[in-house]
C-alpha positions in Angstrom: -45.3 -58.1 -61.4 -43.4 -58.8 -58.5 -42.7 -55.4 -57.8 -46.3 -53.9 -58.3 -47.0 -56.4 -55.9 -45.3 -55.2 -53.3 -45.6 -52.0 -53.4 -49.3 -52.4 -53.3 -48.5 -54.3 -50.3 -46.6 -51.7 -48.5 -49.3 -48.9 -49.6 -51.9 -51.2 -48.0 -49.3 -51.7 -44.8 -49.1 -47.8 -44.4 -52.9 -47.2 -44.9 -53.5 -49.3 -42.0 -50.6 -48.2 -39.8 -51.9 -44.6 -40.7 -55.4 -45.4 -39.7 -54.5 -47.2 -36.0 -52.0 -44.3 -35.4 -54.7 -41.4 -35.7 -57.0 -42.9 -32.8 -60.5 -43.3 -32.5 -63.1 -40.6 -33.7 -64.7 -38.4 -31.9 -68.4 -38.8 -33.4 -69.7 -35.3 -31.6 -67.1 -33.6 -33.3 -66.2 -35.1 -36.6 -68.0 -34.2 -40.3 -69.5 -36.3 -42.4 -66.6 -36.9 -44.4 -64.2 -38.1 -41.4 -67.1 -40.1 -40.1 -67.2 -41.9 -43.5 -64.0 -42.8 -43.4 -63.7 -44.1 -40.2 -67.4 -46.0 -39.9 -66.7 -49.3 -41.3 -70.0 -49.5 -43.0 -70.9 -46.1 -43.1 -70.6 -44.2 -46.6 -71.5 -40.7 -47.3 -75.4 -40.7 -46.8 -74.7 -42.5 -43.6 -72.3 -40.2 -42.4 -74.3 -37.0 -43.3 -77.0 -38.8 -41.2 -75.3 -39.0 -37.8 -74.4 -35.5 -38.4 -77.8 -34.5 -38.8 -78.9 -36.7 -35.6 -76.4 -35.2 -34.1 -77.6 -31.3 -34.8 -81.2 -32.2 -34.1 -80.5 -34.5 -30.8 -77.5 -32.8 -29.5 -74.4 -34.6 -28.6 -74.1 -38.6 -28.4 -73.5 -39.9 -24.6 -72.2 -42.9 -25.7 -70.9 -44.6 -28.6 -74.3 -47.1 -28.4 -76.9 -44.1 -29.3 -75.3 -44.3 -32.7 -77.5 -47.4 -33.1 -80.6 -44.9 -32.9 -79.5 -43.2 -36.1 -81.4 -44.4 -38.9 -79.8 -47.4 -41.2 -76.9 -47.8 -38.6 -77.5 -50.7 -36.2 -75.7 -52.3 -33.4 -73.5 -54.8 -35.1 -72.3 -51.7 -37.3 -71.6 -50.1 -33.5 -69.7 -53.4 -32.4 -68.0 -53.8 -35.2 -66.5 -50.2 -34.8 -67.0 -49.9 -31.2 -62.7 -49.5 -31.0 -61.9 -47.1 -33.2 -65.3 -44.2 -31.8 -65.4 -42.2 -29.1 -67.7 -39.4 -27.3 -65.8 -36.6 -26.1 -67.2 -34.7 -22.8 -68.3 -31.4 -23.4 
């Protein structure tokens, strides 16, 4: 049992490290699956809504504009701000 706990702890640590090394996600180019994985509090459905919003309204000019997507508020934006970026075309 102790070995299983150790293995699970190491696996969790590696996942956290991999996410930190990956760097911020560009909300203007990421697909729905990448957005759902990168944004805490955003599942597949909201991630699809982000992509649809971007297609209708054009590229985001700031991370704050995510709050304009239905179902995503400023709390979600603030919680994820350091993990998100907006690439300039």
